[in-house]
N, C-alpha and C positions, 0 to 999 in steps of 0.2 A: 595827639602830636604827631607830626608827619615823620616817616621813617623810624618810628619806634622809640623816639626820645620821650621819657616821661616828663621831664621838665627842663627848662633851659633858663639860664641866668645870664644877662648881659650886661656888661659895665662900659661906660664911656665917661670921659672926663667933662664932656660939655652936654649940658641939658637940652640944647637944640638937637644933638645928635640921638638922644634918649626919646625925645618927642617924636622925631621921625621914625625910630624903630618902632615905638609903640603903635603908631598910625599904620606902619607897614603890617604889623602883626594883626591889627584889627581887620585891615583890607583883606588879608589872606585867611583870615578866620582861624588864627593860631592861638591856641590856649596854652596855659600852663608855661607862660614866658614871664619872667620877671626882669625888668629893666631898671638898672640903678645908675644914677649919677655918682661916679666914684673915681677918684684919682688911682691911676695904676700904682702909685706909692702905697696904697692900702691893700694891695691884693693879698698879702700875707695874713689877712683876717678872714679869708674866705677858704675853707677846706671841704673836703668831702666829695668832690665832683668825680664822676667816672672819667670824663675826658674834658679837655679843654681846647679851645680854639683861639689862637691869637693871630689876628690879621693886620699887618701894617702898622704895628706899634713900636717895635724894637727900636727903629731909627729916629723916633721922635723923643726917646728917652735920654735921661742925663745920669741914669743909675741902671744900666743894663744888666750887670751881674745880679744885683739884689733882685731886680724884676724876674729874671729867669729862674733864680733860686725860688722865688715865690710862686712862680707858674708851675715849677716842678712839685712843690709842696701842696698846691691846691687840688691836684687832681690824683686820682688812684691808678689809672691804667696808661693812657698816652696823651700826647698833646699834638694837634695838628697846628703847625707854625709856618706862617707865611711873612716874609720880610724882604725888604731891599737889601741887597748885598753887593758891595764893590767887588770887582774881579781882581784887584790888587793881589799878588802872590805872597800875602803875609797874613798872619793871624792877629787881627786888631781892629781898631776902630778909627775913623777920620772924625776929626772935630770940625762940625759945620756950624757956622754963626750967621747972625742976622736973619733968623727965621721970623715970619709975621705970625705972632701967636693970636691974632685976632681971627685968623682963618680957622674955621671948624675942623679942617683936617691935619691941623698942626697940633703939636704937643703944648706944654705949659711954659716952655722956656725958649728964649731967642736962640739958644744954642742947643745942639744935640750931637750925639755920637752915631755915625753911620757905620755899620759893621762891614767888614770884608766877609766873603763867602766862607774862608777858613775860620775866621773869628767867629761866626755864628756857629758852625759845627763844633768847633773846640770849646766854646762857652756852653753849648747844650750838653756835651758830655761831661764838662767840668762840674756843672751843678747837679748831676747825677743820673742823667738818662743813659740808659744801658745801650741803646742803638738808635742812631739817627739815619733815616733814609730819605734822600731828596725825591720828592714826587715831581714827575715831569709828565704832563698830560699829553695825550695824543693831538690835541688842538693847540699846543703850545705856540705853533708857528703863527697863529692867527690872533693871538692875545698880546696887545702891546705891553711891553716891560718884561713879560715872560719870554717872548721870543728873542730878546737880546741878552737874557740871563741877568736882567737887572733885578728882577724880583724872583725869589726863590720859595718853593713850598717844601715842607718837611714833615715827616711824621716821626715823633720822638717817643720811644717806647721806655717806660720805667722798668726797673728790675721787677721780675715776676708778673709782667703784664698778662693779664687774662686773654687779651685779644690779639697779641702779637703774632701767633702761629696762623690764626685765621686770617689776618690782614696780609700777612706776608704771602700767604698761598694764593692770594688773589691778584698779587702784584707781578708785572713782568719785570725782570731785572735786566739791565743792559750791562755788559761787561767789557 
């Protein structure tokens, strides 16, 4: 496995996305990857992962608190978390309606809750993460949606994280 990962498990609601992921793994010669068609509502049955990556999912859900709690519980060390986040100056979510659920990049419901930036950070801390750090890449200005701050990336450390000191030592903090 590339970059030292012993195994990877990927979950997605839609079979067409899983088929694409399997094809890409085959094209790139990646082994020890397991892809499962699974609803994010069932994340709670998965446990024991060292780390978790969640990209572009939170704002498609109608159950954000339960999902983030399950994400916290499925991993042992830390989560890399990427989401759209509104810039409104409050901790909460916007209700968005009339979503096209037939599109493969959408969720299962025609309505969803889009978080504010503060809502994301507050909820990650509320479900148990000890420290949440926003990751801002050096190429941010060239990547659509990141350059405007519409999409944000975070690393979320669990209490007693084995990797926190090593990762923080490699980050450059702006203050």
